N, CA, C and O atoms as CSV, one atom per row, in Angstrom:
chain,resi,resn,atom,element,x,y,z
A,1,MET,N,N,15.716,62.515,233.663
A,1,MET,CA,C,16.397,62.661,234.906
A,1,MET,C,C,17.665,63.868,234.252
A,1,MET,O,O,17.873,64.104,233.062
A,2,ALA,N,N,18.336,64.456,235.392
A,2,ALA,CA,C,19.659,65.341,235.159
A,2,ALA,C,C,20.722,64.138,235.311
A,2,ALA,O,O,20.649,63.102,235.972
A,3,GLU,N,N,21.833,64.683,234.387
A,3,GLU,CA,C,22.755,64.001,234.108
A,3,GLU,C,C,24.094,64.858,234.500
A,3,GLU,O,O,24.079,66.089,234.518
A,4,ALA,N,N,25.293,64.053,234.822
A,4,ALA,CA,C,26.387,65.032,235.048
A,4,ALA,C,C,27.554,64.355,234.163
A,4,ALA,O,O,27.461,63.235,233.660
A,5,TRP,N,N,28.657,65.204,234.055
A,5,TRP,CA,C,29.630,64.268,233.390
A,5,TRP,C,C,31.289,64.395,234.492
A,5,TRP,O,O,31.576,65.233,235.347
A,6,GLU,N,N,32.027,63.275,234.025
A,6,GLU,CA,C,33.053,63.193,234.649
A,6,GLU,C,C,33.929,62.973,233.343
A,6,GLU,O,O,33.371,62.893,232.248
A,7,PRO,N,N,35.360,62.873,233.475
A,7,PRO,CA,C,35.629,62.528,232.501
A,7,PRO,C,C,36.102,61.387,231.511
A,7,PRO,O,O,36.473,61.311,230.339
A,8,TYR,N,N,35.877,60.449,232.701
A,8,TYR,CA,C,35.875,59.378,231.850
A,8,TYR,C,C,34.420,58.690,231.853
A,8,TYR,O,O,34.265,57.750,231.074
A,9,PHE,N,N,33.498,59.024,232.549
A,9,PHE,CA,C,32.105,58.339,232.771
A,9,PHE,C,C,31.134,59.165,232.730
A,9,PHE,O,O,31.404,60.339,232.983
A,10,HIS,N,N,29.448,58.726,232.336
A,10,HIS,CA,C,28.673,59.638,232.033
A,10,HIS,C,C,28.176,59.565,233.312
A,10,HIS,O,O,28.658,58.552,233.818
A,11,TYR,N,N,27.503,60.090,234.037
A,11,TYR,CA,C,26.977,60.193,235.535
A,11,TYR,C,C,24.967,60.408,235.129
A,11,TYR,O,O,24.385,61.104,234.298
A,12,HIS,N,N,24.447,59.396,236.225
A,12,HIS,CA,C,22.836,60.036,235.906
A,12,HIS,C,C,22.544,60.268,237.650
A,12,HIS,O,O,23.288,59.616,238.383
A,13,VAL,N,N,21.724,60.970,238.177
A,13,VAL,CA,C,21.324,61.162,239.239
A,13,VAL,C,C,20.205,59.977,239.743
A,13,VAL,O,O,19.128,60.006,239.148
A,14,GLU,N,N,20.281,59.531,240.196
A,14,GLU,CA,C,19.409,58.582,240.646
A,14,GLU,C,C,19.057,58.357,241.911
A,14,GLU,O,O,19.859,58.600,242.813
A,15,HIS,N,N,17.720,57.826,242.192
A,15,HIS,CA,C,16.995,57.616,243.539
A,15,HIS,C,C,17.572,56.568,244.334
A,15,HIS,O,O,17.421,55.409,243.949
A,16,ILE,N,N,18.334,56.856,245.593
A,16,ILE,CA,C,18.459,56.153,246.703
A,16,ILE,C,C,17.704,54.870,246.987
A,16,ILE,O,O,18.076,53.711,246.803
A,17,ILE,N,N,16.618,55.309,247.453
A,17,ILE,CA,C,15.076,54.579,247.424
A,17,ILE,C,C,14.285,55.287,246.358
A,17,ILE,O,O,13.945,56.421,246.023
A,18,ALA,N,N,14.131,53.615,245.881
A,18,ALA,CA,C,13.140,54.666,244.315
A,18,ALA,C,C,11.658,54.640,244.756
A,18,ALA,O,O,11.221,53.881,245.620
A,19,ARG,N,N,10.905,55.584,244.045
A,19,ARG,CA,C,9.992,55.975,244.264
A,19,ARG,C,C,8.800,54.797,244.446
A,19,ARG,O,O,7.795,54.955,245.139
A,20,GLN,N,N,9.042,53.895,243.874
A,20,GLN,CA,C,7.879,52.703,243.929
A,20,GLN,C,C,8.438,52.355,245.244
A,20,GLN,O,O,7.629,51.468,245.514
A,21,HIS,N,N,9.173,52.392,246.196
A,21,HIS,CA,C,9.339,52.352,247.614
A,21,HIS,C,C,9.293,53.284,248.158
A,21,HIS,O,O,10.129,53.322,249.060
A,22,GLY,N,N,8.570,54.320,248.056
A,22,GLY,CA,C,8.504,55.587,248.859
A,22,GLY,C,C,9.387,56.639,249.030
A,22,GLY,O,O,9.270,57.602,249.787
A,23,GLY,N,N,10.478,56.313,248.089
A,23,GLY,CA,C,11.259,57.306,247.984
A,23,GLY,C,C,11.321,58.817,247.333
A,23,GLY,O,O,10.481,59.116,246.484
A,24,ASN,N,N,11.915,59.380,247.573
A,24,ASN,CA,C,11.147,60.933,247.100
A,24,ASN,C,C,12.314,61.349,246.268
A,24,ASN,O,O,13.270,60.628,245.982
A,25,ASP,N,N,12.075,62.991,245.793
A,25,ASP,CA,C,12.674,63.840,244.961
A,25,ASP,C,C,13.666,64.823,245.533
A,25,ASP,O,O,14.230,65.730,244.920
A,26,ASP,N,N,13.790,64.499,246.802
A,26,ASP,CA,C,14.606,65.204,247.799
A,26,ASP,C,C,16.116,65.217,247.791
A,26,ASP,O,O,16.573,64.073,247.776
A,27,ARG,N,N,16.976,66.122,247.795
A,27,ARG,CA,C,18.107,65.758,247.410
A,27,ARG,C,C,18.915,64.854,248.487
A,27,ARG,O,O,20.081,64.528,248.262
A,28,SER,N,N,18.301,64.502,249.555
A,28,SER,CA,C,18.744,63.732,250.675
A,28,SER,C,C,18.624,62.017,250.017
A,28,SER,O,O,19.209,61.043,250.491
A,29,ASN,N,N,17.772,62.018,248.913
A,29,ASN,CA,C,17.554,60.666,248.178
A,29,ASN,C,C,18.120,60.603,246.929
A,29,ASN,O,O,17.705,59.815,246.080
A,30,LEU,N,N,19.051,61.377,246.736
A,30,LEU,CA,C,19.599,61.396,245.091
A,30,LEU,C,C,21.184,60.949,245.381
A,30,LEU,O,O,21.976,61.172,246.297
A,31,ALA,N,N,21.238,60.177,244.082
A,31,ALA,CA,C,22.897,60.487,244.432
A,31,ALA,C,C,23.736,60.530,242.878
A,31,ALA,O,O,22.994,60.445,241.899
A,32,PHE,N,N,24.797,60.621,242.690
A,32,PHE,CA,C,24.767,60.460,241.113
A,32,PHE,C,C,25.421,58.689,240.742
A,32,PHE,O,O,26.161,58.031,241.473
A,33,SER,N,N,24.992,58.383,239.732
A,33,SER,CA,C,25.883,56.978,239.522
A,33,SER,C,C,25.582,56.987,238.616
A,33,SER,O,O,24.624,57.631,238.189
A,34,CYS,N,N,26.543,56.024,237.792
A,34,CYS,CA,C,26.843,55.767,236.873
A,34,CYS,C,C,25.801,54.734,235.989
A,34,CYS,O,O,25.251,53.814,236.595
A,35,ASN,N,N,25.610,54.892,234.833
A,35,ASN,CA,C,24.692,54.299,233.697
A,35,ASN,C,C,24.135,52.625,234.140
A,35,ASN,O,O,23.102,52.057,234.492
A,36,HIS,N,N,25.896,52.247,233.790
A,36,HIS,CA,C,25.884,50.748,234.509
A,36,HIS,C,C,25.634,50.276,235.771
A,36,HIS,O,O,25.163,49.148,235.914
A,37,CYS,N,N,25.971,51.234,237.039
A,37,CYS,CA,C,25.582,50.740,238.179
A,37,CYS,C,C,23.964,50.924,238.170
A,37,CYS,O,O,23.326,49.917,238.477
A,38,ASN,N,N,23.265,52.052,237.864
A,38,ASN,CA,C,22.403,52.753,237.978
A,38,ASN,C,C,20.941,51.453,237.369
A,38,ASN,O,O,19.914,51.212,238.004
A,39,LEU,N,N,21.329,50.865,236.055
A,39,LEU,CA,C,20.504,50.016,235.441
A,39,LEU,C,C,20.461,48.452,236.093
A,39,LEU,O,O,19.590,47.586,236.010
A,40,LEU,N,N,22.074,48.463,236.934
A,40,LEU,CA,C,21.670,47.277,237.636
A,40,LEU,C,C,21.059,47.330,239.131
A,40,LEU,O,O,20.921,46.252,239.710
A,41,LYS,N,N,20.819,48.095,239.554
A,41,LYS,CA,C,20.244,48.404,240.654
A,41,LYS,C,C,18.964,48.803,240.969
A,41,LYS,O,O,18.293,48.846,242.001
A,42,GLY,N,N,18.750,49.176,239.426
A,42,GLY,CA,C,16.890,49.205,239.557
A,42,GLY,C,C,16.450,49.879,240.685
A,42,GLY,O,O,17.160,50.502,241.475
A,43,PRO,N,N,14.518,49.637,240.755
A,43,PRO,CA,C,14.717,49.862,242.111
A,43,PRO,C,C,15.143,49.014,243.578
A,43,PRO,O,O,14.554,49.200,244.643
A,44,ASN,N,N,15.949,48.339,243.445
A,44,ASN,CA,C,16.676,47.501,244.131
A,44,ASN,C,C,17.013,48.079,245.574
A,44,ASN,O,O,17.806,49.011,245.443
A,45,ILE,N,N,16.740,47.885,246.689
A,45,ILE,CA,C,17.268,48.288,248.123
A,45,ILE,C,C,17.719,47.650,248.829
A,45,ILE,O,O,18.314,48.050,249.829
A,46,SER,N,N,17.565,46.480,248.511
A,46,SER,CA,C,18.887,44.884,248.845
A,46,SER,C,C,18.614,43.897,247.872
A,46,SER,O,O,17.735,43.758,247.022
A,47,SER,N,N,19.682,43.195,248.254
A,47,SER,CA,C,19.591,41.948,247.503
A,47,SER,C,C,20.378,40.904,248.470
A,47,SER,O,O,20.353,41.182,249.668
A,48,ILE,N,N,21.163,39.580,248.022
A,48,ILE,CA,C,21.123,38.385,248.862
A,48,ILE,C,C,23.180,38.938,248.887
A,48,ILE,O,O,23.826,39.369,247.932
A,49,ASP,N,N,23.548,38.749,249.974
A,49,ASP,CA,C,24.913,38.542,250.280
A,49,ASP,C,C,25.531,37.605,250.331
A,49,ASP,O,O,25.463,36.899,251.338
A,50,PRO,N,N,26.371,37.259,249.236
A,50,PRO,CA,C,27.094,36.671,248.426
A,50,PRO,C,C,27.579,35.282,249.254
A,50,PRO,O,O,27.531,34.123,248.842
A,51,ASP,N,N,28.127,35.846,250.732
A,51,ASP,CA,C,28.827,35.255,251.552
A,51,ASP,C,C,27.797,34.346,252.287
A,51,ASP,O,O,27.900,33.123,252.198
A,52,THR,N,N,26.901,34.877,252.942
A,52,THR,CA,C,26.056,34.661,254.199
A,52,THR,C,C,24.275,33.965,253.184
A,52,THR,O,O,23.520,33.127,253.675
A,53,GLY,N,N,24.131,34.436,252.205
A,53,GLY,CA,C,22.841,34.160,251.578
A,53,GLY,C,C,21.894,34.613,252.012
A,53,GLY,O,O,20.762,34.373,251.592
A,54,LYS,N,N,22.291,35.669,253.327
A,54,LYS,CA,C,21.183,36.485,253.793
A,54,LYS,C,C,20.583,37.702,253.096
A,54,LYS,O,O,21.526,38.406,252.735
A,55,MET,N,N,19.700,38.119,252.836
A,55,MET,CA,C,18.925,39.204,252.391
A,55,MET,C,C,19.594,40.263,253.108
A,55,MET,O,O,19.720,40.124,254.325
A,56,THR,N,N,20.142,41.529,252.421
A,56,THR,CA,C,21.284,42.679,252.870
A,56,THR,C,C,20.947,43.549,252.155
A,56,THR,O,O,20.975,43.537,250.924
A,57,ALA,N,N,20.369,44.930,253.297
A,57,ALA,CA,C,20.651,46.048,252.573
A,57,ALA,C,C,21.922,46.592,251.499
A,57,ALA,O,O,23.103,46.256,251.577
A,58,LEU,N,N,21.329,47.495,250.520
A,58,LEU,CA,C,22.883,48.098,249.654
A,58,LEU,C,C,23.253,49.227,250.596
A,58,LEU,O,O,22.648,49.526,251.626
A,59,PHE,N,N,24.244,49.763,250.137
A,59,PHE,CA,C,24.988,50.711,250.472
A,59,PHE,C,C,24.064,51.639,250.324
A,59,PHE,O,O,23.291,51.759,249.374
A,60,HIS,N,N,24.168,52.452,251.492
A,60,HIS,CA,C,23.303,54.281,251.262
A,60,HIS,C,C,24.243,55.418,251.243
A,60,HIS,O,O,24.698,55.893,252.284
A,61,PRO,N,N,24.543,55.869,250.039
A,61,PRO,CA,C,25.752,57.055,250.179
A,61,PRO,C,C,25.533,58.104,250.677
A,61,PRO,O,O,26.281,59.036,250.382
A,62,ARG,N,N,24.392,58.330,251.640
A,62,ARG,CA,C,23.975,59.368,252.112
A,62,ARG,C,C,24.113,59.523,253.488
A,62,ARG,O,O,24.076,60.592,254.098
A,63,SER,N,N,24.305,58.201,254.035
A,63,SER,CA,C,24.258,57.856,255.554
A,63,SER,C,C,25.201,56.847,255.717
A,63,SER,O,O,25.583,56.654,256.871
A,64,GLN,N,N,25.671,56.150,254.817
A,64,GLN,CA,C,26.938,55.780,255.358
A,64,GLN,C,C,28.326,56.013,254.824
A,64,GLN,O,O,28.328,56.754,253.841
A,65,GLU,N,N,29.690,55.511,255.268
A,65,GLU,CA,C,30.868,55.908,255.032
A,65,GLU,C,C,31.543,55.108,253.746
A,65,GLU,O,O,31.825,54.017,254.241
A,66,TRP,N,N,31.888,55.081,252.564
A,66,TRP,CA,C,32.486,54.444,251.761
A,66,TRP,C,C,33.348,53.493,252.438
A,66,TRP,O,O,33.044,52.307,252.316
A,67,LYS,N,N,34.521,53.840,253.231
A,67,LYS,CA,C,35.549,53.093,253.724
A,67,LYS,C,C,35.186,52.231,255.020
A,67,LYS,O,O,35.958,51.559,255.703
A,68,ASP,N,N,33.735,52.434,255.191
A,68,ASP,CA,C,33.057,51.736,256.100
A,68,ASP,C,C,32.882,50.225,255.979
A,68,ASP,O,O,33.129,49.376,256.835
A,69,HIS,N,N,32.314,50.029,254.499
A,69,HIS,CA,C,31.855,49.163,253.718
A,69,HIS,C,C,32.952,48.580,252.760
A,69,HIS,O,O,33.116,47.360,252.752
A,70,PHE,N,N,33.627,49.295,252.042
A,70,PHE,CA,C,34.838,48.799,251.014
A,70,PHE,C,C,35.994,49.237,250.867
A,70,PHE,O,O,36.184,50.384,251.271
A,71,VAL,N,N,37.103,48.522,250.272
A,71,VAL,CA,C,38.384,48.344,250.220
A,71,VAL,C,C,38.989,48.552,248.921
A,71,VAL,O,O,38.133,48.344,248.061
A,72,ARG,N,N,39.794,48.785,248.555
A,72,ARG,CA,C,40.428,48.788,247.064
A,72,ARG,C,C,41.691,48.101,247.230
A,72,ARG,O,O,42.699,48.465,247.835
A,73,GLU,N,N,41.358,46.619,246.326
A,73,GLU,CA,C,42.875,46.188,246.234
A,73,GLU,C,C,43.000,46.467,244.963
A,73,GLU,O,O,41.984,46.415,244.271
A,74,GLY,N,N,44.149,46.791,244.416
A,74,GLY,CA,C,44.339,47.488,242.682
A,74,GLY,C,C,43.163,47.768,242.190
A,74,GLY,O,O,42.481,48.658,242.699
A,75,GLY,N,N,42.703,46.992,241.029
A,75,GLY,CA,C,41.599,47.518,240.232
A,75,GLY,C,C,40.207,46.526,241.173
A,75,GLY,O,O,39.330,46.238,240.358
A,76,LEU,N,N,39.981,46.173,242.130
A,76,LEU,CA,C,39.030,45.637,242.552
A,76,LEU,C,C,38.631,46.073,243.733
A,76,LEU,O,O,39.424,46.406,244.614
A,77,ILE,N,N,36.855,46.122,243.900
A,77,ILE,CA,C,36.601,46.545,244.815
A,77,ILE,C,C,36.023,45.345,245.867
A,77,ILE,O,O,35.187,44.498,245.552
A,78,ILE,N,N,36.714,45.487,247.277
A,78,ILE,CA,C,35.912,44.406,247.957
A,78,ILE,C,C,35.138,44.871,248.838
A,78,ILE,O,O,35.515,45.923,249.354
A,79,GLY,N,N,34.403,44.542,249.104
A,79,GLY,CA,C,32.795,44.655,250.172
A,79,GLY,C,C,33.616,43.730,251.787
A,79,GLY,O,O,33.792,42.555,252.107
A,80,ARG,N,N,33.921,45.137,252.434
A,80,ARG,CA,C,34.362,44.539,254.023
A,80,ARG,C,C,33.238,44.060,254.988
A,80,ARG,O,O,33.425,43.509,256.073
A,81,THR,N,N,31.815,44.415,254.310
A,81,THR,CA,C,30.321,44.378,255.320
A,81,THR,C,C,29.765,43.300,254.571
A,81,THR,O,O,30.358,42.626,253.729
A,82,GLY,N,N,28.294,43.163,255.032
A,82,GLY,CA,C,27.727,42.299,254.043
A,82,GLY,C,C,26.782,43.141,253.194
A,82,GLY,O,O,26.237,42.673,252.195
A,83,ILE,N,N,26.601,44.385,253.609
A,83,ILE,CA,C,26.375,45.844,252.720
A,83,ILE,C,C,27.345,45.852,251.879
A,83,ILE,O,O,26.896,45.647,250.752
A,84,GLY,N,N,28.441,45.986,251.882
A,84,GLY,CA,C,29.504,46.348,251.126
A,84,GLY,C,C,29.722,45.007,249.910
A,84,GLY,O,O,29.960,45.223,248.721
A,85,ARG,N,N,29.582,43.673,250.506
A,85,ARG,CA,C,29.788,42.450,249.512
A,85,ARG,C,C,28.364,42.582,248.855
A,85,ARG,O,O,28.285,42.432,247.636
A,86,THR,N,N,27.342,42.827,249.521
A,86,THR,CA,C,25.835,42.908,248.808
A,86,THR,C,C,25.840,43.859,247.691
A,86,THR,O,O,25.466,43.406,246.609
A,87,THR,N,N,26.162,44.985,247.742
A,87,THR,CA,C,26.437,46.122,246.653
A,87,THR,C,C,27.836,45.920,245.660
A,87,THR,O,O,27.893,46.342,244.505
A,88,VAL,N,N,28.825,45.266,246.280
A,88,VAL,CA,C,29.716,44.703,245.087
A,88,VAL,C,C,29.136,43.454,244.295
A,88,VAL,O,O,29.763,43.055,243.314
A,89,PHE,N,N,28.150,42.922,244.622
A,89,PHE,CA,C,27.816,41.304,244.012
A,89,PHE,C,C,26.609,42.152,242.911
A,89,PHE,O,O,26.656,41.850,241.718
A,90,LEU,N,N,25.453,43.305,243.429
A,90,LEU,CA,C,24.393,43.751,242.378
A,90,LEU,C,C,24.855,44.231,241.416
A,90,LEU,O,O,24.753,43.917,240.230
A,91,LEU,N,N,25.618,45.367,242.132
A,91,LEU,CA,C,26.138,46.215,240.605
A,91,LEU,C,C,27.395,45.866,240.451
A,91,LEU,O,O,28.261,46.726,240.296
A,92,GLN,N,N,27.719,44.354,240.475
A,92,GLN,CA,C,29.014,43.774,239.471
A,92,GLN,C,C,30.227,44.696,239.313
A,92,GLN,O,O,30.876,44.913,238.289
A,93,MET,N,N,30.381,45.154,240.454
A,93,MET,CA,C,31.660,46.261,240.704
A,93,MET,C,C,32.885,45.748,240.324
A,93,MET,O,O,33.715,46.600,240.006
A,94,ASN,N,N,33.278,44.419,240.259
A,94,ASN,CA,C,34.597,43.965,240.159
A,94,ASN,C,C,34.440,43.267,238.429
A,94,ASN,O,O,35.191,42.437,237.919
A,95,ALA,N,N,33.073,44.005,237.724
A,95,ALA,CA,C,33.427,43.086,236.314
A,95,ALA,C,C,34.378,43.104,235.368
A,95,ALA,O,O,34.850,44.230,235.211
A,96,PRO,N,N,34.981,42.000,234.457
A,96,PRO,CA,C,36.376,42.526,234.268
A,96,PRO,C,C,37.135,43.805,233.288
A,96,PRO,O,O,38.308,44.175,233.244
A,97,HIS,N,N,35.740,44.341,232.446
A,97,HIS,CA,C,35.901,45.900,231.959
A,97,HIS,C,C,36.146,46.529,232.929
A,97,HIS,O,O,37.148,47.242,232.973
A,98,ARG,N,N,35.178,46.407,234.082
A,98,ARG,CA,C,35.223,47.907,235.260
A,98,ARG,C,C,36.909,47.658,235.826
A,98,ARG,O,O,37.777,48.527,235.756
A,99,VAL,N,N,37.089,46.398,236.335
A,99,VAL,CA,C,38.466,46.217,236.935
A,99,VAL,C,C,39.428,47.082,236.098
A,99,VAL,O,O,40.005,48.028,236.635
A,100,GLU,N,N,39.601,46.812,234.910
A,100,GLU,CA,C,40.487,47.210,233.684
A,100,GLU,C,C,40.443,48.587,234.026
A,100,GLU,O,O,41.290,49.281,234.589
A,101,LEU,N,N,39.250,48.884,233.567
A,101,LEU,CA,C,39.376,50.863,233.427
A,101,LEU,C,C,39.772,51.161,234.778
A,101,LEU,O,O,40.509,52.145,234.713
A,102,ARG,N,N,39.660,50.847,235.776
A,102,ARG,CA,C,40.051,51.248,237.527
A,102,ARG,C,C,41.919,51.108,237.292
A,102,ARG,O,O,42.731,51.943,237.690
A,103,ILE,N,N,42.215,49.923,236.607
A,103,ILE,CA,C,43.903,49.984,236.637
A,103,ILE,C,C,44.104,50.980,235.424
A,103,ILE,O,O,44.919,51.849,235.737
A,104,GLU,N,N,43.696,51.104,234.345
A,104,GLU,CA,C,44.169,51.854,233.497
A,104,GLU,C,C,44.268,53.263,233.950
A,104,GLU,O,O,45.196,54.069,233.996
A,105,ASN,N,N,42.941,53.302,234.288
A,105,ASN,CA,C,42.878,55.167,234.582
A,105,ASN,C,C,43.298,55.847,235.879
A,105,ASN,O,O,43.063,57.011,236.202
A,106,GLY,N,N,44.259,54.496,236.878
A,106,GLY,CA,C,44.958,54.963,238.069
A,106,GLY,C,C,43.638,55.161,238.956
A,106,GLY,O,O,43.954,55.431,240.115
A,107,ASP,N,N,42.342,55.110,238.771
A,107,ASP,CA,C,41.479,56.003,239.368
A,107,ASP,C,C,41.688,55.444,241.247
A,107,ASP,O,O,41.749,54.231,241.449
A,108,GLU,N,N,41.766,56.277,242.288
A,108,GLU,CA,C,41.893,56.214,243.222
A,108,GLU,C,C,40.512,57.096,244.069
A,108,GLU,O,O,40.159,58.232,243.752
A,109,PHE,N,N,39.853,56.239,245.223
A,109,PHE,CA,C,38.808,57.181,245.971
A,109,PHE,C,C,38.921,56.384,246.955
A,109,PHE,O,O,38.282,56.583,247.988
């Protein structure tokens, strides 16, 4: 799979909808993902919303807006919707080492 570089992270091109779920190699189904998120996401297209316990779709970076589902509070990424909460949960976006990196690097998005 192709890869791209950023100053702090090594990114992979990943399938938003995995091939095993009918996803294809079109650009509309591909997105950059850090290795950590890509490994945690695997072929998943949904998970359990930690607040409601309901099966919920993951964030789709090609058809949804980040700001509609997430908000940044310091180094934390907070899910504003079921999709946001589920994505933060599954991808472990607030693991201590990840929060620390965001704070240290002053990353804003």
